[in-house]
C-alpha positions in Angstrom: -13.5 -5.3 18.1 -16.0 -3.0 18.1 -16.7 0.0 16.4 -18.0 1.2 13.0 -16.7 1.6 9.7 -17.7 3.2 6.3 -15.7 3.3 3.5 -16.0 5.3 0.2 -13.9 4.1 -2.8 -12.8 5.1 -6.7 -10.9 4.1 -9.1 -10.2 5.1 -12.4 -8.3 2.4 -14.6 -6.6 3.3 -17.9 -5.5 0.4 -20.2 -4.6 2.1 -23.8 -3.0 -1.0 -24.8 -1.5 -4.5 -23.5 1.7 -3.2 -22.8 0.2 -0.1 -20.5 -2.2 0.3 -17.6 -2.2 3.2 -15.1 -4.9 3.0 -12.6 -5.8 6.1 -9.8 -7.4 5.0 -6.3 -9.1 7.3 -3.8 -10.5 5.8 -0.6 -11.7 7.6 2.7 -12.1 5.8 5.5 -14.3 7.2 8.8 -15.9 5.8 11.8 -15.9 5.4 15.5 -13.8 2.8 17.3 -12.8 1.9 21.3 -9.5 3.1 21.7 -7.0 4.5 24.2 -7.1 8.2 24.8 -4.5 10.2 22.9 -2.8 11.1 26.3 -2.9 8.2 28.7 -0.8 7.6 31.9 0.4 4.1 32.7 -2.3 3.3 35.4 -5.2 4.5 33.1 -4.1 2.4 30.0 -6.8 -0.1 30.6 -9.9 2.6 30.4 -10.9 2.9 26.7 -12.9 5.8 25.4 -14.8 6.0 21.7 -12.8 8.2 19.3 -13.6 9.3 15.9 -11.2 8.7 13.0 -10.6 9.7 9.0 -8.4 8.2 6.8 -7.8 9.0 3.0 -5.8 7.2 1.1 -4.4 7.9 -2.5 -2.8 5.6 -5.4 -1.5 5.5 -8.4 -0.1 2.3 -10.2 1.7 1.7 -13.1 2.1 -1.9 -14.8 4.1 -2.4 -18.0 4.0 -5.5 -19.5 7.6 -5.5 -21.5 6.6 -8.9 -23.0 4.5 -12.2 -21.8 7.0 -12.7 -19.6 8.5 -10.1 -18.2 6.4 -7.4 -15.9 7.4 -4.2 -14.2 4.4 -2.7 -11.7 5.0 0.3 -9.4 2.0 1.3 -6.9 2.6 4.4 -4.4 -0.2 5.5 -1.8 -0.2 8.7 -0.3 -2.3 8.9 3.2 -3.3 12.3 5.0 -1.2 11.9 7.8 1.6 12.4 5.5 2.9 9.3 5.0 4.0 8.0 1.2 4.5 4.2 0.4 5.7 2.9 -2.9 5.9 -0.8 -3.9 7.9 -2.0 -6.7 8.2 -5.0 -8.2 9.6 -6.8 -11.0 8.3 -10.4 -12.4 10.1 -12.6 -14.6 8.2 -15.8 -16.0 11.4 -18.1 -16.9 9.1 -21.2 -17.2 5.6 -22.0 -17.1 6.2 -23.2 -14.0 8.2 -20.8 -12.6 8.6 -17.3 -11.7 11.1 -14.6 -9.9 10.0 -11.6 -8.3 12.1 -8.8 -6.9 10.3 -6.1 -5.1 11.6 -3.0 -3.1 9.3 -1.2 -0.9 9.9 2.4 0.8 7.9 4.5 3.1 8.8 7.7 3.4 6.9 10.7 6.3 6.7 14.2 6.0 8.4 16.0 8.9 6.7 19.0 10.3 9.1 21.1 8.5 7.6 19.5 5.3 10.7 17.7 4.5 10.2 13.9 3.3 12.1 11.3 5.8 12.9 7.7 4.9 11.0 5.4 7.6 11.5 2.3 6.1 12.6 0.0 2.8 13.0 -3.3 1.9 14.1 -5.9 -0.8 13.2 -8.9 -1.2 13.4 -11.7 -4.2 11.1 -14.7 -4.4 11.4 -18.0 -6.5 8.5 -19.9 -7.4 8.3 -22.8 -8.9 5.9 -25.8 -9.7 6.8 -29.7 -9.7 4.2 -31.5 -11.5 4.1 -35.4 -11.0 
């Protein structure tokens, strides 16, 4: 692992009530890294060159606290390479020692003809419970 990384971050959070939170984020990463060349033949795959990169991320987070035991949150992030990712989760605290999480994530990419296409999506359910003795 070799290279340089410079990061600039900005974050603005609005919380008008205990029920609702809205947050905007921006991040710019730039630097240099040793990596494979853009176009590489199989026999040259061991030679590394110094490459510069820049990445810009923009995000929006929304959280709704429907009750002390029920929360809905969504985080959407856009990356300059035309990728849009969204993570949505529902958290229900059914007991002081137990939670259920339902999560849905999906990723989209913008093609060269400016059409959004699904790249991946997934759903997960997690049950967490603590036994104390």
